[in-house]
N, C-alpha and C positions, 0 to 999 in steps of 0.2 A: 303149736300153730300150725295152720293149713297153709303150706308154702307154694302151692301151685298158683300161676297167675290168674287174676281175676279177668274173666271174660268181658268184663264192661271195659277195659282198657284195652280194646281190640282197634288197631290201626291199620288203615290201608294207604301205602305210600307209593304214589306214581314215579317212577326213577327212569332215568335215560342213562344207559351204560353203552360203552363201546361194543361193537358186535365182533366180539373176539372170544376164543376158547377160555375159559377160567375166570371171566370176568364176574359172572353171577355167583360163582365159587366164593370170591372174596365177600360179597354180601351175606351170604348163608353163613360163612365162618364168623363174621363181625356179629350178627344176631346171635349165634351160639354164644359168643364169648360175652356178650351183653346180658346173656340169661333170658332173652326173648323167644318165644315159642313161633316158630315158622308156620304159618297157615298156608292159604291159598296163594298161588303164584300164577299170574294170568299175562300172557302176552298182548300188548295193545297195539303195538306196532314194531315193524322190523324193515330196516333200510339197509344199504350196503355197509354202512360204517356205524350204525348206531340200532339199540334195540331199546324199546320202552315196556316196562313191566309193571305191572300192579302187584305189590307185595304185601300180604296181609301178615301181622303177627300180634301175638298177646303179649301185654306187658303187665308187670306187677301193679304198678300204679300209673297215675297221670303224669307224675314227674319222671318215672323210668321211661315211658313212652317218648317224652320229649327228648331225653336224653339219647335214647336210640336213634331218632331222626337226626338229632344233631351230629351225631357219629356218622351217620350215612353222608350227610352234607360234606363232613370233612374227608371222605375217601377220594383221593385222586381219580379223575376221570368219570365220577358218578355225579349227576345233576338230579337233585330233587325236584320234580315239577309240583307236586303237591303233596300234602299230608291229610288224610280225613280221619277224624275220629268218628267211628260208626255210631255212636250214641248222639253226638251232636247232630249228624246228618238225619237221624231218625225224627229228632226234634225241629229240623229246619221248617220254619213257616207253621209251626205248631202241629200237634197231633191230632186234632179234632176238627170237623166243620160242621155245618148244618145242610140238610137237603129238603127241598119241598117234597110233600107226598104227592102233590098233584102237578103236572106239567102244565105251565101256563102259555099256551100256544096260540089261544083264539081269544077274540074279544068276549066271546060267551063265558069263558072261563073265567077271564079276568074280572068280568062283573059279578061273578058268584064268590070268588075267593076274597075279593076285595070290594070296593064300592061299585054299585049301591047295594049288592046282595048282602053284604056283611053286616049291613045295618040291622037286618031283622034278628041276626044272631046276637049282636050287641044288645038290642031291646029285650030279647028274651032272657039274656045273663042278668041284665039290669032288674029285671022282674023278680028274678030267682038266681042268686049267685051260684047255688050249688050246680047249675047247669054249666058253668065253667069247666067241671070235671068232666062233662060230656061232650062240650062243644070247641075245647081249646087242648092243647098239648098238655095242660096242667097234670091231668091224671096220671100221666106217665113219666113226669118230670121231677127231678131232684136238684136243688141248689147245693153245689159244694163249696162250703164257705170257710174260709181261712183269713187269719191275719198275719200269716207268715212268721209267727212268733217261735214255733217249735217244728222247723221243716225236718222231718226224716231223721231226727237226732241231730242235725247240722246246727240247729239253734236258730236264733232270731234274725233271719235274713231278708224279711220284708215281704210286702205282698207281691212284687213283680217277680221275686225268687220262687214265691210258692206255685206260680202258675203252672210250671211244668208237671208238678206233682199233682195239682188238681186236674190238668188236663188227662194225666195218667190214669187218675180215679175214674173220671168219666169214660174213658175208653173200657175200663173193667165193667163198669156198670152195664155198658151198652153190650159188649161181648158176652157177659155171662148171664145177664138177667134181662137184655133188651130193654133197659131203661135209660131214658134221655137224661143227661147231667148236664149242668151248666156252672162253669167257674165263676166264683165271686170271691176275688180276692181284694180285701178291704184294706184301705189307707188309714187305718186306725187301729189301736190296739187298747182302746177305752172300752170297757166292759159295757158301759151305758151306751155308747153310741153303736157299738157293734149289735147289742140287742134291739136298738131302735131301727138300724138299717135292715136288719134280717125280718123284723116285723114288717116294716114297709115294702119289702119285695114278696112277702109270703103270698100274696094273692096270685102270683105267677106260678106257683110251685104246688106239687102233691106231697114234696117232704123236703127236710132240710137234714144234710149231712155236714156236720161240723168237722174240721179237719186241721191237724197241725196248729192247734191253739194251746199256748203253754199253760201249765198248772201254776198256780190255783185258779186262776182267771177263767179257764175252760169249765170247771165246775159251775161257777155262778152262771155263767152264759147259757150253758146247757139247761140248768134248773128253771131259769127264768124264761127261756123260749118255751120249754115244755109247759110251764104253766100259764103262757100267754097266748100260744097258738093252739089251733085246733088241728094240725097236721103233725105227722111224725117228726120228731127232732131226734137225731142221735149223733154223739160225738164218737166217731168210729175208732179213734185211737184208743178210747177207752173200752167201749162196749163189744166192738168187732173183735178185739184181742181176748177179752175175757170170755166170750162165748166160744171161741176155738180152744182156749185154754182149758175152760171146763169139758168141753168134748173130749180133748185128749186125756184129762185126768180120769174122766168117767171110764174109758177104756183101758187106760193104764192100770186102774184099780182091778178092773176084771182079769187082766194078765197076772197080776201078782196076788190075787185072791184076797183082797181087802176091801173094806167098806169105807167110803167117804166119811161117815160118821165116827170111824174109830182111829182116823189118821191124824197125825200131827204135822200141819202143813207151816213151812217157813216162806214168807215171800219177802224178797229183798228188792227194795226200790217201790216208794209210795208216791209216786208221781200219778199222773191221770190213768195209765194202764194198770199200774200196780194196785191202785185203790179199787178201780172198778172190778180187778180180778179178785180182789178180797171179799167185796161185795157178793158177786155171782157165787163164789164159793160157799160162803156162809147160806146163802140162799139155797143152795143145792144140797146142803146137809153137813158141810164141814163144820165141826164142833169145837176144834182145838186149832187156833191159828196165831202165829206170831209174824207181826210185821216189822221189818227192819227198814231203815234208811241209813244215811251217811252216818249219823251219831251211833247207830246201833239199833237194838230192838226197842221199838217205840209203840207197838201195838199188840195187846195181848187179849185175844177172844178165848174166853173159856165157856162151859156151860153155864156159869153164873152169870156171865154178862151178854149172852148170846141174843137176848131180846133186845138189849139196848144197841147192839152191833147191827141188827137187823134195820132198827129205825134209824139210827144217825151213827155210821161207822166213823165218820172224820171226827166226831166229838170225843172219840175214845183214843184218838192218836195224840201222844205227847211227843212232838218232835224235839222239844228242849228238855226231856227227862228220860234218856233211855235208861232201862233197867238190866241190860245185858248187851253183850257183844253179839255180832252175828255168828260167830264161831261157837258161842256158848249156847246160842238159841237151837244151833243144828243138833245138839246132843239128843239121840233118841228120835229125830224127826223121820217120819214116813217119805215126805215130799219136801224138794227145795223147788222153788219157783223165782226165777231171776228175772228181773225188768230193770236192771240198773246199768252196770259198765263191765267192761271185759277183764277176766283174769283176776277176779278177787279171791277165787276158792282154790284150794289144793287138794290132791287126793287124801290127805290127812285129814281135811275138813268132811270129806264125804264119808270116810271111816267112822266118823262120830255118829252118823246117822243109823237108824234102825236097819234091820235086814230087808232085802228085797228093795232097796231104796230106788225112788223115782225122782230123777234131776231134770227139771225144764230150765236150761240155760238159755234164755232168750235174748240176751243183749246182742246188738248187731254193730259192726260187722264181726266182732270178737266176742264169743259167749263168756260167760262169768267164769267158765273153766273150759280149757280147750277140749274138745270132743275126744281126743286121741288119749288125753289124760284122764278124762272122765269115765270112758266106757268100761276099763277093766274094774271100776269100783262102784257100778251101779247097776240096777237090773234093766232100768228103761232111762234112756236118754232122749230128750226133745230138744230142738233149738229154734231160733228163728231164721236159720240158714236153709237154703234149698239144696246145698251140696251135700248134707246128711240127712238121713231117714227122719221122720217124724218133724216136719217142719210145721210149726205152729204159725199160721198164716191167716190174717184177718179176711183175705180173699174168699176162704170158704164160708165167710159168716155174711159180710154186709150186703153182697147182692140179693141173696134169698131173704134176708130179713127185709129190705126194702121192697123187693118184689111182693112178698106176702102182705105187707102192710099197705101197698098201693093198691093191690088187687081187692081189699075189702075197705078201702077208703078208711083205714084206720085213724083215728084222732091222736094216737100217740103209740110210741114203742115202749113197752111197760116190761116190768120183770118178767111175768110169766111168758111173753113172746120171745125174751132172750133165753130164757131156760128151755123153752120148746126148741129153739134153734140149735142150741148146744145138744140136746137129745138126739135131734134128728141127724145132725152132723156125726155124732157118736155111732148112732144106729145104722148109718150107711155102711159101716163094716160089719159083715155078719161075725156073731161071736167066735165061730169056728175058723175064721180067718185072721183073727186078732194075733199079733205076735209081738216080741219086744221091739221088732223095728217096723210095725205097722199098727200104729194106734190112731193115726188120723188120714183120712183120704187123700188124694192127690187134688190140687186145686184146679186141675184140668177135667175132674170128673163132674161133668156139668149136671148129672142127675142128682147131685147134692144141692145144687141151688135150687131145683124144683123140690125136693124133699124138704128143705128148709122153708122154703116159700108156703109150701101147704102147711107145714107145722105152725109157721108164724101166724098164717090166716086164721086156722083153728083156734090158736090161742088168743087171738084178738077178739075173735067172736065169742069164745068162752069167757073172757075178762070183761066184755061189755064195751070194747073200744072200737069195734066194727061197725061201719054205717052202710055196709051193703053185705049180701050174701056171700059166703065163701064159695071160691069157684077154684078148678084146677088152673095150675099155670102151664103153658105150653112153650 
């Protein structure tokens, strides 16, 4: 296990203590005894008989942080004025806003951006709806839609609780791809109603990003919206993860000197992301894949049924009829991909795999096997965590995918576009720079977004879903 305190539980406490030698030392000693990491110490106010300080510390968890604060309150002579969780402070009032592109400071400007001038633009769009992409924000807007049923692995917390995640997603769209996002958290978990609502609001947007919708409902919703709308629709929990995973595996295969077609791949966890990962791996050339879920191995893809797997993968999954255990499936496997739950594998399980084994343990916050235990027994390790090398993070995919799709006004995000995105991410690292610890680029390398966008735009054009000519992304 990774024992260091998680930085997301960083607290700043404003305390008033007697202005006497040794008083702060009592607090520092208490923090050490509690196992909290002392950070910044700022003097706020000094008087003859008292001193006010802001003390920042890292805790292991929210409960641990609260325990530390309560202990502070119990120290004689110490008065806790306030305790602030920096995560909540960052969310205070929400994380996004809207701003006009034109300042409205004169009557003349007002008459152009609103009535009566706006009527001319309305009539033009009424005569040709496609002009909505030219004369409104639609061309650069994505609706980020959730029903709150599968929030960050926390479960079904409802639409209100989904809002902070959707706002965060919108921040990333803007920061990494200059796309304007709009959160739509729906007070329904009925697939028919979700499809109806999204179809009804679609004229306001250039694309639809589905987020944190539980399986299997998410499959049906995405399939129906893709069939019924003429703008790009993508469930990022599925396809963003799948694209980055494929990019990582392409580069991992280069490092170990193997071909995708010759590898045996075991995928554990056949929810939304796991199923999408299986699909893209097969589309990319994997010919031997075993899919496992809670009951054991329930999907067996071989060269004999590869065509059927490409056409309808879910039809091959037999959740109620496992043919082996996960541990048995790992025998002679070249690759393990985990999208399930933490601490289900042991080093002995990895030893059953083929030589030069590749392990993608992507469950969060605890991987399927603790990295410290896995590293001595595999050639390449990747996780979903940022505190180890090779983080498989869908932030590398979705901004560029939507940027490219919007730039050519694509009518859909199809398989060729996702494959192009994966190869663009993989190729952003020169082959002579690849190592066991460097198979995916950093999420902060914004050149990756541009490369993905260009590749996706070209693939959209080549596959016939682009409605305007390809152009470079700036």
